[in-house]
Wavefront OBJ file of the C-alpha trace (Angstrom):
o trace
v 105.366 169.499 121.501
v 102.066 168.704 122.847
v 101.874 165.225 124.504
v 99.213 163.637 126.596
v 99.943 160.758 128.975
v 97.858 157.538 128.063
v 95.403 156.162 130.777
v 98.042 153.214 131.158
v 100.954 155.758 131.881
v 98.974 157.605 134.440
v 97.982 154.500 136.247
v 101.501 153.310 136.266
v 102.868 156.362 137.561
v 100.192 156.418 140.403
v 101.080 152.955 141.470
v 104.828 153.728 141.398
v 104.389 156.998 143.307
v 102.192 155.375 146.007
v 104.855 152.620 146.482
v 107.606 155.340 146.728
v 105.667 157.542 149.238
v 105.111 154.438 151.564
v 108.667 152.745 151.281
v 110.904 155.909 150.504
v 109.887 158.853 152.398
v 112.555 161.553 152.271
v 113.737 160.675 155.975
v 114.249 157.041 154.860
v 116.434 158.227 151.994
v 118.415 160.391 154.292
v 118.932 157.382 156.510
v 120.021 155.227 153.783
v 122.433 157.680 152.322
v 124.021 158.554 155.784
v 123.984 155.159 157.525
v 123.685 152.489 154.700
v 126.054 153.400 152.180
v 123.339 154.674 149.691
v 121.657 151.175 149.200
v 118.904 149.221 151.068
v 118.500 145.609 149.772
v 115.102 145.441 151.473
v 113.729 148.689 149.660
v 115.287 147.393 146.372
v 113.479 144.087 146.962
v 110.189 146.024 147.450
v 110.460 147.786 144.134
v 111.254 144.236 142.619
v 108.262 142.731 144.195
v 105.941 145.048 142.469
v 107.346 144.308 139.092
v 109.075 147.504 138.500
v 112.365 146.003 137.456
v 110.698 143.919 134.620
v 108.801 146.893 132.993
v 110.631 146.496 129.714
v 111.355 142.720 129.874
v 110.677 141.008 126.612
v 109.606 137.449 125.422
v 108.651 135.147 128.468
v 109.741 137.692 131.013
v 107.293 140.371 129.915
v 104.648 141.414 132.322
v 103.105 144.331 130.404
v 102.078 144.908 126.779
v 102.863 148.082 124.719
v 105.395 149.458 127.172
v 108.212 151.280 125.789
v 111.243 153.481 126.640
v 108.966 156.631 126.781
v 107.027 154.853 129.395
v 110.105 153.986 131.305
v 111.111 157.824 131.146
v 107.911 158.895 132.604
v 108.141 156.447 135.519
v 111.747 157.386 136.098
v 110.763 160.887 136.848
v 109.247 159.477 139.973
v 112.485 157.611 140.890
v 114.480 160.839 140.176
v 112.395 162.920 142.362
v 112.565 160.598 145.262
v 116.069 159.959 144.624
v 115.656 156.375 145.083
v 118.985 154.650 146.046
v 119.070 151.763 143.572
v 120.248 151.354 139.999
v 116.628 151.408 138.616
v 117.503 152.929 135.235
v 120.466 150.593 134.732
v 118.518 147.485 135.602
v 114.969 148.242 134.201
v 116.385 150.138 131.200
v 119.337 148.200 130.150
v 120.322 145.024 131.915
v 116.765 143.385 131.976
v 115.773 144.256 128.412
v 119.043 143.271 127.022
v 119.093 139.784 128.601
v 115.522 139.100 128.051
v 116.131 139.338 124.291
v 119.123 136.970 124.223
v 119.127 133.357 123.843
v 120.240 132.301 127.621
v 121.594 129.122 129.114
v 119.671 127.595 131.968
v 122.097 129.358 134.654
v 121.882 132.811 132.734
v 118.085 132.410 132.667
v 118.076 131.706 136.435
v 120.389 135.155 136.996
v 117.830 137.032 135.150
v 114.894 135.677 137.211
v 117.075 136.697 140.232
v 117.643 140.243 138.929
v 113.988 140.721 138.254
v 113.073 139.421 141.632
v 115.690 141.703 143.269
v 117.498 138.826 144.739
v 120.640 139.620 143.106
v 121.993 142.935 142.216
v 123.857 143.676 139.041
v 126.078 146.439 137.478
v 127.787 146.919 134.196
v 130.665 148.577 132.638
v 129.316 151.119 129.976
v 131.157 153.023 127.169
v 131.877 156.865 127.898
v 132.190 159.795 125.477
v 135.712 160.337 124.662
v 138.099 162.224 122.148
v 139.951 159.895 120.212
v 142.260 161.474 117.901
v 140.053 164.288 116.972
v 136.814 162.440 116.709
v 134.448 162.528 119.797
v 132.670 159.160 120.140
v 131.696 156.476 122.788
v 134.636 154.381 123.778
v 134.823 150.807 125.580
v 136.960 150.586 128.450
v 140.092 148.470 127.874
v 140.039 144.834 128.909
v 142.852 142.324 128.560
v 141.646 138.884 127.788
v 142.800 135.623 126.644
v 140.964 132.426 125.823
v 142.787 129.053 126.855
v 140.990 125.621 127.310
v 137.595 126.944 127.179
v 138.274 129.490 129.878
v 138.530 133.365 129.375
v 141.026 135.131 131.542
v 140.039 138.877 132.265
v 142.528 141.616 133.438
v 141.512 145.219 134.027
v 140.706 148.047 136.172
v 137.514 150.233 136.026
v 136.403 152.982 138.266
v 133.073 154.692 139.331
v 130.846 151.640 138.723
v 127.421 152.396 140.129
v 126.551 150.272 143.219
v 129.538 147.988 142.699
v 130.063 147.190 146.106
v 126.360 146.038 146.575
v 126.497 144.073 143.239
v 126.537 140.271 143.004
v 127.452 140.308 139.387
v 129.084 142.611 136.777
v 128.420 142.749 133.160
v 131.678 143.392 131.252
v 131.660 144.063 127.375
v 134.757 143.041 125.581
v 135.941 142.384 121.942
v 136.231 138.604 121.267
v 138.892 136.754 119.087
v 136.535 137.204 116.313
v 136.528 141.117 116.787
v 132.858 140.896 117.830
v 131.328 142.311 121.121
v 130.757 139.558 123.962
v 129.703 140.435 127.396
v 131.374 138.613 130.422
v 129.189 137.972 133.419
v 131.574 138.109 136.493
v 130.463 137.182 139.876
v 131.963 139.621 142.337
v 133.029 136.833 144.890
v 135.207 135.095 142.584
v 139.149 134.914 143.141
v 140.978 137.808 141.316
v 138.041 140.335 141.866
v 138.729 143.335 144.054
v 136.389 145.916 144.943
v 137.060 149.387 146.562
v 134.476 151.886 147.518
v 134.841 155.205 145.964
v 133.246 158.457 146.987
v 130.245 159.517 144.936
v 129.183 163.063 144.644
v 125.623 161.626 144.378
v 124.821 160.002 147.862
v 121.844 158.270 145.901
v 124.334 156.308 143.776
v 127.347 154.862 145.614
v 130.311 154.014 143.242
v 133.223 151.567 143.477
v 136.429 150.594 141.676
v 136.698 147.074 140.230
v 140.075 145.545 139.633
v 140.477 142.371 137.811
v 143.570 140.292 138.004
v 143.520 137.046 135.906
v 139.926 136.349 136.560
v 138.892 133.138 134.789
v 135.367 132.408 133.596
v 133.785 129.744 131.676
v 131.832 129.776 128.253
v 128.696 129.685 130.413
v 129.318 133.050 131.886
v 129.858 134.705 128.260
v 127.022 136.294 126.290
v 127.958 136.057 122.673
v 125.594 135.812 119.666
v 124.906 137.418 116.383
v 123.749 141.074 116.994
v 124.857 141.481 120.393
v 126.401 144.664 119.718
v 123.570 146.253 118.097
v 121.176 145.129 120.952
v 123.695 146.541 123.502
v 123.758 149.972 122.070
v 119.909 149.988 121.715
v 119.586 149.241 125.409
v 122.037 151.758 126.107
v 119.894 154.492 124.457
v 116.938 153.293 126.650
v 119.265 153.776 129.649
v 119.924 157.253 128.565
v 116.351 157.842 128.036
v 115.450 156.528 131.542
v 118.144 158.740 133.240
v 116.653 161.617 131.477
v 113.420 160.818 133.277
v 115.519 160.736 136.557
v 116.725 164.415 135.725
v 113.433 165.816 134.913
v 111.786 164.242 137.910
v 114.568 165.493 140.233
v 114.225 169.136 138.769
v 110.548 169.000 139.171
v 111.069 167.942 142.943
v 113.465 170.671 143.415
v 111.173 173.288 141.966
v 108.102 172.092 144.152
v 110.257 172.267 147.242
v 111.206 175.831 146.242
v 107.594 177.152 145.445
v 106.797 175.487 149.001
v 109.576 177.545 150.605
v 108.924 180.852 148.894
v 105.270 180.604 149.870
v 105.940 179.879 153.591
v 109.025 182.086 154.015
v 108.003 185.689 154.943
v 109.885 189.091 154.678
v 108.504 192.347 155.352
v 105.486 190.490 156.597
v 104.720 188.890 153.132
v 105.602 185.805 151.526
v 108.736 186.110 149.484
v 107.277 184.404 146.701
v 104.963 187.246 146.096
v 107.998 189.309 144.990
v 108.248 189.889 141.274
v 111.773 189.008 140.855
v 111.144 185.606 142.649
v 108.172 184.988 140.495
v 110.061 185.373 137.416
v 112.714 183.052 138.454
v 110.176 180.292 139.526
v 108.344 180.895 136.129
v 111.695 180.354 134.130
v 112.590 177.298 136.183
v 109.313 175.762 135.233
v 109.742 176.834 131.549
v 113.175 175.139 131.613
v 111.829 171.812 133.073
v 109.028 171.692 130.447
v 111.512 172.403 127.517
v 113.464 169.413 128.850
v 110.486 167.126 129.104
v 109.102 168.209 125.582
v 112.514 167.791 123.915
v 113.039 164.329 125.554
v 109.587 163.063 124.632
v 110.039 164.386 121.121
v 113.286 162.646 120.392
v 111.947 159.332 122.043
v 108.776 159.712 119.811
v 110.773 159.586 116.509
v 113.252 157.230 114.825
v 116.398 158.813 113.718
v 116.980 157.808 110.009
v 120.431 156.648 110.841
v 122.322 155.523 114.153
v 124.280 158.869 113.875
v 120.952 160.763 113.891
v 119.666 158.970 116.740
v 122.745 159.384 118.910
v 123.076 163.198 117.913
v 119.234 163.329 119.298
v 120.030 161.576 122.519
v 123.531 163.460 123.203
v 121.695 166.802 122.397
v 118.838 166.125 124.877
v 121.334 164.765 127.363
v 123.488 168.005 127.052
v 120.324 170.219 127.434
v 118.851 168.267 130.270
v 121.888 167.838 132.435
v 122.793 171.714 132.342
v 119.073 172.324 133.170
v 119.101 170.137 136.132
v 122.148 171.945 137.477
v 120.742 175.453 136.864
v 117.447 174.515 138.450
v 119.376 173.360 141.656
v 121.486 176.464 141.727
v 118.434 178.845 141.390
v 116.620 176.992 143.981
v 119.669 177.334 146.356
v 119.596 180.873 145.596
v 115.786 181.379 146.172
v 116.469 179.730 149.495
v 118.655 182.576 150.270
v 121.479 180.043 150.412
v 119.611 177.880 153.066
v 118.924 175.297 150.313
v 122.576 173.792 150.516
v 122.353 173.303 154.300
v 121.347 169.762 155.709
v 117.959 171.252 156.853
v 116.532 172.355 153.573
v 118.350 169.394 151.743
v 118.310 170.913 148.131
v 122.025 169.864 148.097
v 120.956 166.069 147.541
v 119.552 166.873 144.204
v 122.154 169.288 143.506
v 124.944 166.611 143.820
v 122.634 164.296 141.712
v 122.779 167.015 139.053
v 126.683 167.095 139.274
v 126.845 163.276 138.898
v 124.615 163.407 135.869
v 126.541 166.135 134.272
v 129.617 163.979 134.017
v 128.349 160.382 133.990
v 129.452 158.712 130.825
v 129.733 162.057 129.100
v 131.309 165.718 129.705
v 129.766 168.959 128.828
v 132.635 169.827 126.637
v 132.575 166.577 124.971
v 128.889 166.850 124.366
v 129.274 170.071 122.883
v 132.083 168.813 120.484
v 129.952 165.752 119.529
v 126.995 167.921 118.607
v 129.353 170.353 116.410
v 131.188 167.248 114.870
v 127.709 165.820 113.934
v 126.453 169.126 112.535
v 129.718 169.901 110.982
v 131.049 166.283 109.878
v 134.198 168.033 108.001
v 135.454 169.608 111.548
v 137.845 167.649 113.971
v 137.534 168.014 117.623
v 140.628 170.167 117.657
v 139.087 172.924 115.377
v 135.926 173.136 117.346
v 135.286 175.854 119.959
v 133.939 174.525 123.220
v 134.249 175.038 126.739
v 136.183 172.791 129.166
l 1 2 3 4 5 6 7 8 9 10 11 12 13 14 15 16 17 18 19 20 21 22 23 24 25 26 27 28 29 30 31 32 33 34 35 36 37 38 39 40 41 42 43 44 45 46 47 48 49 50 51 52 53 54 55 56 57 58 59 60 61 62 63 64 65 66 67 68 69 70 71 72 73 74 75 76 77 78 79 80 81 82 83 84 85 86 87 88 89 90 91 92 93 94 95 96 97 98 99 100 101 102 103 104 105 106 107 108 109 110 111 112 113 114 115 116 117 118 119 120 121 122 123 124 125 126 127 128 129 130 131 132 133 134 135 136 137 138 139 140 141 142 143 144 145 146 147 148 149 150 151 152 153 154 155 156 157 158 159 160 161 162 163 164 165 166 167 168 169 170 171 172 173 174 175 176 177 178 179 180 181 182 183 184 185 186 187 188 189 190 191 192 193 194 195 196 197 198 199 200 201 202 203 204 205 206 207 208 209 210 211 212 213 214 215 216 217 218 219 220 221 222 223 224 225 226 227 228 229 230 231 232 233 234 235 236 237 238 239 240 241 242 243 244 245 246 247 248 249 250 251 252 253 254 255 256 257 258 259 260 261 262 263 264 265 266 267 268 269 270 271 272 273 274 275 276 277 278 279 280 281 282 283 284 285 286 287 288 289 290 291 292 293 294 295 296 297 298 299 300 301 302 303 304 305 306 307 308 309 310 311 312 313 314 315 316 317 318 319 320 321 322 323 324 325 326 327 328 329 330 331 332 333 334 335 336 337 338 339 340 341 342 343 344 345 346 347 348 349 350 351 352 353 354 355 356 357 358 359 360 361 362 363 364 365 366 367 368 369 370 371 372 373 374 375 376 377 378 379 380 381 382 383 384 385 386 387 388
């Protein structure tokens, strides 16, 4: 589809690019990834100070008018290209929009202001795509909870949570006594919370294991109101939209680095980029990236007639985008003559990011099954043919 960015979108993108160029040159990212466990509170604060974490905030927290998830996706391309080591999409695409649309207590309101200001870092447990008895759908992690004397006791274990070891709070969805969705706000420093760092394939997204053992929280640390589940899923869609931008931006950066390499690298006295086979690969990489961008823009420019149609669009886009990102990185490594995976050329950072995205909350096989299941509603996953 043909899409032209608005004057405001271009202005915002230039402002963010300028900040990232100053605060997050590639050498700084490598230093953070190698020596600071993939996170810098100082750089995160710089992002917050410029208002980027509140880009989709609503109500009294809103800073810009007429900004939507498509604008966030466009901005997230810069985050993905720079491999910014921080939970930008999770914070700006989900946590802040979610909280800013709820009725908050004074304590919760202060927490939101601290998150927007970069003073506190938050992460969240999110549903993942799973096969449940022949039906592929998003499933919430299990959480054992009991409610006694106004206190909720939480017990559970959750792995691969983004930036957990750097976070001050964790948002944990659970089903309350009325069989409705509530969200617990758990301070990572309270008794019963154990955090263990885990290896992450993506060095820009450190992960951790969260273990809760009889963690007690009061009612003031629980989000629960009518329509919360629908709002949670709506902001989850925005989160997926934002990480689509990260994927496209990362692929764009890999292509730019590849073009630069084949232009400068000479063989037989001429640049290898002048060879027809190389030109064709570069052209095909560009086409795949633009297809992903156009598809993502298209599905975020239309409203699905039903929730099922909306999720089908999102999963279809994610299936295409994640495979595209991985293929772009593999082709880039090939065009570098294998040098792309060395620390000197650094393409491996984006390749690892592409592998993270491929399996983050989803799985290629399950996305295939979900798409087929949605298009062939009478089929069960055991009847579907997909690759594992």
